[in-house]
KEVEX-904248 format. One record per residue (C-alpha): x, y, z; residue in three letters; chain; residue number from 0. Coordinates in Angstrom, 2 decimals, decimal comma. Example, Ala and Ser with C-alpha at 12.3 -4.5 7.8 and 13.67 -1.06 7.14 Angstrom:
<nodes>
{node {12,30 -4,50 7,80} ALA A 0}
{node {13,67 -1,06 7,14} SER A 1}
</nodes>
This chain:
<nodes>
{node {28,55 118,06 80,10} MET A 0}
{node {25,38 118,06 81,53} GLN A 1}
{node {23,02 115,02 81,04} ASN A 2}
{node {19,17 115,98 80,85} TYR A 3}
{node {16,31 113,22 80,26} PHE A 4}
{node {12,43 113,19 80,52} VAL A 5}
{node {10,91 111,39 83,10} LEU A 6}
{node {6,97 110,93 82,66} LEU A 7}
{node {4,53 109,17 85,19} THR A 8}
{node {2,06 106,35 84,26} LYS A 9}
{node {-0,55 108,57 82,83} VAL A 10}
{node {1,96 110,42 79,95} GLY A 11}
{node {3,25 107,86 78,56} GLN A 12}
{node {0,16 106,01 78,11} ALA A 13}
{node {-0,74 109,34 76,50} ARG A 14}
{node {2,35 109,11 74,43} LEU A 15}
{node {2,03 106,04 73,14} SER A 16}
{node {-1,29 107,01 71,86} GLU A 17}
{node {-0,87 109,97 69,88} VAL A 18}
{node {2,69 108,71 68,15} ILE A 19}
{node {-0,35 105,42 67,49} ALA A 20}
{node {-2,54 107,75 66,18} ALA A 21}
{node {0,11 110,06 64,05} GLY A 22}
{node {-1,40 112,72 66,48} GLU A 23}
{node {0,38 116,20 68,38} GLN A 24}
{node {0,39 115,77 72,20} LEU A 25}
{node {-0,21 118,74 73,50} ASN A 26}
{node {0,46 119,31 77,10} MET A 27}
{node {-1,49 121,90 80,18} SER A 28}
{node {1,92 121,56 82,83} HIS A 29}
{node {5,44 120,17 83,02} ILE A 30}
{node {7,42 120,05 86,09} LYS A 31}
{node {10,99 120,81 85,68} LEU A 32}
{node {13,23 120,36 88,46} GLY A 33}
{node {17,06 118,62 89,25} GLU A 34}
{node {18,05 115,82 91,72} CYS A 35}
{node {22,31 117,17 93,40} ASN A 36}
{node {21,19 115,16 96,16} GLN A 37}
{node {23,87 111,83 96,64} PRO A 38}
{node {22,02 108,80 96,10} GLY A 39}
{node {19,22 109,82 94,34} ALA A 40}
{node {20,34 108,60 90,77} GLU A 41}
</nodes>
């Protein structure tokens, strides 16, 4: 089974914390998807 996760930037982490604290909805205008199947990249 594959494991998936989200890796947020520091700006993304700060914004997510702000909206959670305020009980607001997070609107995202850009996301990047990718995979890292390179040895030693974990």
